[in-house]
C-alpha positions in Angstrom: 0.2 -0.2 0.1 1.3 3.4 -0.8 2.5 5.5 2.2 0.1 8.5 1.2 -2.7 6.4 1.7 -2.2 6.5 5.5 -3.0 9.9 5.8 -5.9 10.2 3.2 -9.2 11.8 4.5 -11.5 9.3 2.7 -9.3 6.2 4.6 -12.8 5.8 6.8 -15.3 6.7 4.2 -17.4 4.1 2.4 -15.3 3.5 -0.9 -18.7 3.7 -3.0 -19.1 7.0 -2.6 -16.3 7.6 -4.8 -17.6 5.6 -7.5 -21.0 7.0 -8.5 -22.9 4.8 -11.0 -24.1 7.0 -14.2 -23.8 10.4 -15.5 -27.1 11.8 -14.1 -28.1 14.2 -11.4 -27.9 11.6 -8.7 -24.2 10.4 -9.6 -22.8 14.2 -10.1 -24.1 14.6 -6.5 -22.5 11.7 -5.6 -19.3 12.9 -7.3 -19.7 16.1 -5.7 -19.7 14.8 -2.1 -16.6 12.6 -2.7 -15.0 16.0 -4.1 -15.8 17.5 -0.9 -13.9 15.0 1.0 -11.1 15.4 -1.6 -11.0 19.2 -1.0 -9.7 18.8 2.5 -7.6 15.7 2.2 -3.5 16.2 2.6 -2.6 14.1 0.1 -5.0 14.9 -2.6 -2.1 15.5 -5.0 -0.5 12.0 -4.5 -3.5 10.4 -4.6 -4.3 12.1 -8.1 -0.8 11.4 -9.5 -1.1 7.9 -8.4 -4.6 7.6 -10.2 -3.3 9.3 -13.4 0.0 7.5 -13.6 1.0 4.7 -11.7 -2.2 3.0 -11.5 -4.2 4.7 -14.9 -7.6 4.5 -12.9 -10.7 5.0 -15.4 -13.4 5.0 -13.0 -14.3 7.1 -9.9 -13.3 10.4 -8.0 -9.8 10.5 -7.4 -7.5 13.3 -6.0 -10.8 15.3 -6.5 -11.4 14.9 -10.1 -13.9 12.5 -11.9 -12.6 10.3 -14.5 -13.6 12.8 -17.3 -11.9 15.7 -15.7 -8.8 13.4 -15.2 -8.8 13.0 -18.9 -9.2 16.6 -19.7 -6.3 17.2 -17.5 -4.3 14.4 -19.4 -5.1 16.2 -22.5 -4.0 19.5 -21.3 -0.6 18.4 -20.3 -0.2 16.6 -23.5 -0.7 19.7 -25.1 1.7 21.8 -22.8 4.3 19.4 -23.2 4.2 19.2 -27.2 4.1 23.3 -26.9 7.2 23.1 -24.9 9.1 20.7 -27.6 
């Protein structure tokens, strides 16, 4: 287990909260509830890095971002990297 997980704000929260089903209103509300926990998490950046780079999570809220938000962030980062080269 990654050492950052021991300090995660979500460690005592039902994991299902971070995996909303669907894309409609109830799922968006659930995702926002999960993201609220992430906002106060001291290891949010490490969690996001792990989800995007190390494990390549494709579902759920990780590091305060839904899967579509992580994909958009990846695209922005790739564009910036191309612009620098």
